[in-house]
N, C-alpha and C positions, 0 to 999 in steps of 0.2 A: 526489431527496432531498438529495444533496450540494449541488446548486445552491441549493436552498431554505435549507440551513444557512448557506451562505456569504452569501446575500443578507441574512440576519438578523444575522449576527455581524460581517461586514466582515473585512478582513484588513489586514496591515501590522504595523509594529513597535510602534505605539501600541495598547495594549489598548482595545477599543471595547465599549460596552454594546450589547445586542441592538437592532437597528434596527426594532423592531416596528411603528412607524408610518410607515416609509418606503415609497416607491412600489415599490422592489425587493421589500420584504417582502410587500406586498399582491399583487404579481404572482406571487411564489412561492407564496403561500397559495392564489391562484386556480388555479394549475397543479396543486397537490396535490389540491385539491378535484375538479378534472376527472379526474385520474388515478385517484382512489379510487372515483369513482362512474360512470365511463363503461363501461357494460355491453358496448357494441360493441367497445371497446378490449380489455376482458378476454377476450372471445370470440376476438378475432383474435390477441392476444398473451397466452396463458394465464399467463405469469409475473406479470402485473399483477394477477391475481385475489387474490394474497396481499399486495398493497401496503397494504391497510387494516390487516392484522395487523401489518405492519412499522411503520406509523405509531402503532398502539396501543402497541407495545413502546417506540418512541421517546418517546412521551408519558410512559410509566411511568418510564423511565430519567431523563427530565428532571425529573419530580416528585421522584424519589429524591435527585437532586442539589440541588434546592431545599430539601428537608426537612433534609438532613444538613449543608447549608452554613450554616444559621442559628446564630448565637452570641449569648449573653446575658451580661450582667454586672449585679450588683445589690448593694445594701447589705444589712446586716441590717435587720430590721423589728421595732421602729422603728430608724431609723438612728442609729448612735453611733460609727462607726469611720471614721477618715481612711484614705485609700489612694490609690495610683497603680497603675492596671492597664491592660493592653492588651486591646483587643477585636479579635480577629483572625479573618477569614474566609479561610482559605487558598485561593489561586487566583482570588479575585474581582478584577475590574477596577473595579467600582462597587458600593457597598453603600448600602442605605437604613437609616437609623437612626431608631428610634421608641421613645418612652418608654411604659411601662405607664401606663394611665389612673389608677392609684392613686398614682402618684409625687407626692411632696410633700416639699420640703426644709424643714428647720428654719430659724428666724430666725438669720441670721448664717452659715448654711451656704453653701458655694460649690462649684459643679460646673463644671469646664472641660474641654472636649474639644480635643485637640491632634493634629496630623498627624505629629508626630515624638516619639521617645522622650525627647528632652531637654526636651519641653514648652515649645518656643519658638514654634511655629507654631499659634497658637490658631484653632480653628474655631468654637467656641461657648462662651459663658460664661453661667451662670445663678446667681442668688443669691436665697436665700429663696423667696418666692412667685413669682419670675420664671420658673419652669420651666413651659414651655408644652407640655403633653403631647399636645395636639391637632395640633401641627405636627411634620413629619418633616424630616430632613436627609439629603441624598445626598452621599456622599463618593467621589471618584474615586481610591480606594485600597483595599487589602485589610485595613487596620487603622487604628484610632485609639487614642489613649491618653487615659484619663480620670484627672483629678486632682480628688479630692473631699476637702473639709475641712469639719468641723462642730465648732466649739468647744464647743457644748452643744446639747442637744435636750430642754429642759424640757417642751415641749408634745408630746413623743413623736410627732413627724412621721414618717410612714411610710418616708421615704427615696425611693429610686428603683430602677427596673429598666429597663435599656436593651437593646433587641434590634437586632442587625445582620442584615439580610437581603441576601444577594447579589442584585444586579440584573443584572450582567454577569460574564462569566468571561474570564480572560486567554486569548487565542489569537493568538500572534505569527506564525502561518503558516497556510496553508490546511490542511495536514496536522493541525495542532493543533486547528483549528476543527472539522474533520470527525471527530476522535476524541471530541469532546464530544457529548452528546445534543442534540437539537433545542432551540433557545434559547427557544421559546415552547410548552412542553408544554400549557399551559392552552388555547391556541388550537387545538392539535391535538385535544384532547379535544372542544372545541366543534365542530370540523369533523367528527369521527367521529360525534358525537351527531346531527348533521344528515344526514350522507351515508351512514355505515355504522354504525348504532347497535349491530348485533350484535357488532362487534369489542369493544365495551365490556362485553359480557356474558360474555366468556371468564372462567372462574374465576380465572385468574392475574391478569388485569387488575383484576377486582373486588376481589380480596384486596389488591392493592397500593393501590388507591384508598382502601379502608378503612384500611389501614395509614397512609396519608398523613393521613387525617382524624384519626387517633388520635395523630399526632406532635405533641408539644407546641408546637414552634416553627414548624411549617409555615405558610407564608403563603397567603393567598387560598383558604382552605378553602371559603368560600362558593361560589366558582366551580366547584369539584369537586362540591359538593352540587347545584348547579343543573344540571350536566350529568347527574348521576344522576337528578334529578327529571324531566328531559326524556326519559330513556331508559326507566326502569323501568315507568312506567304503560302502556307499549305492549308490554311483554314478558310472556310466560307464564312466571312465575318457577319453576314446578315443572319446566319443561323445561331449566332451567339447573342444572348440577351444582355448586351452591354452598349453603353453610349460611347462609341469610339471617338466622338468629337472631344471627349475629355482629355485625350492625349494631346490635343492642341495646346493645353496649358504648359507643356514642356517648351514651347517655342519662346516663351518669355524668358526662361532660364538661359537658353542658347543666345538669345539676343542680348541679354545682360552681359554675358561673358564676351560676346563680340564687341560690344561698345566699350567694355572695360579695356580690352587689349588694343583696340584702335587708338586709345589715348596714350599708349606707351610708344616709345620711340622705335623699338624693334618688336613689332607684334609677334609673339610666339604662337605656336599651334594652340588651338583650343584645348582645354583640359580633356582627358580621355572620356570622362563622363558626358561632357557637353557635346563632344564630337559624336559619340554613340547615340545621344538623343537626337542629334541632327540627322543621322542616318535613319533612325527609327521614324 
């Protein structure tokens, strides 16, 4: 497990993002898959029988880090206030920035993103209808500064909401990398769903997966839903000590998105996370 973590994160004085697509990461994933599913190994070395449970715990810890690391900043709605603010994800080495699909700047409004507090190193600048909500931006830092100006908003434009999601975490040594959870918890979930699905049916794991789905800023919720959709149809739910009615709390999230989009002139498809929750 330690070798798999290091293969994903890399080491050295420069913070690195997870190397999820590297040959080392693929090899590490293959090794984990073998260790978690080799019954002959488990019989010969009993300690490995609990390896699947350990991976489940690592996945849950990684998801918790993802969910709690997300930060957001937004204007009033409709937008009417100028401001300079920092958007900070403590401990991140790389963050993904994405605008809410409802974001709309007023004519004459200007939004600029900077890499420094003095606002001299500009990363992005949008004016009026030049805000592209469908495109994301990755920044190799743990914070950016936003400078927003809007002299007027007679058309009552909605403003904006910007979300920062950590993609990598700082780890300046092997010890620091090993103290963090596995860098690809979603890949671990997929591996367990394929090789050891019973590990995902433990009540503590189910409760944490549900908590992740209910977390407002948690990314990639659709992948968690897809894992559950692979595992649950093959399980006898009454044999699992879990209150399945708790999943009904997801209905409120789906209904909120449905009502939100019904108020728009051209209702788009539900967000991937909400659509997956609806399937679940």
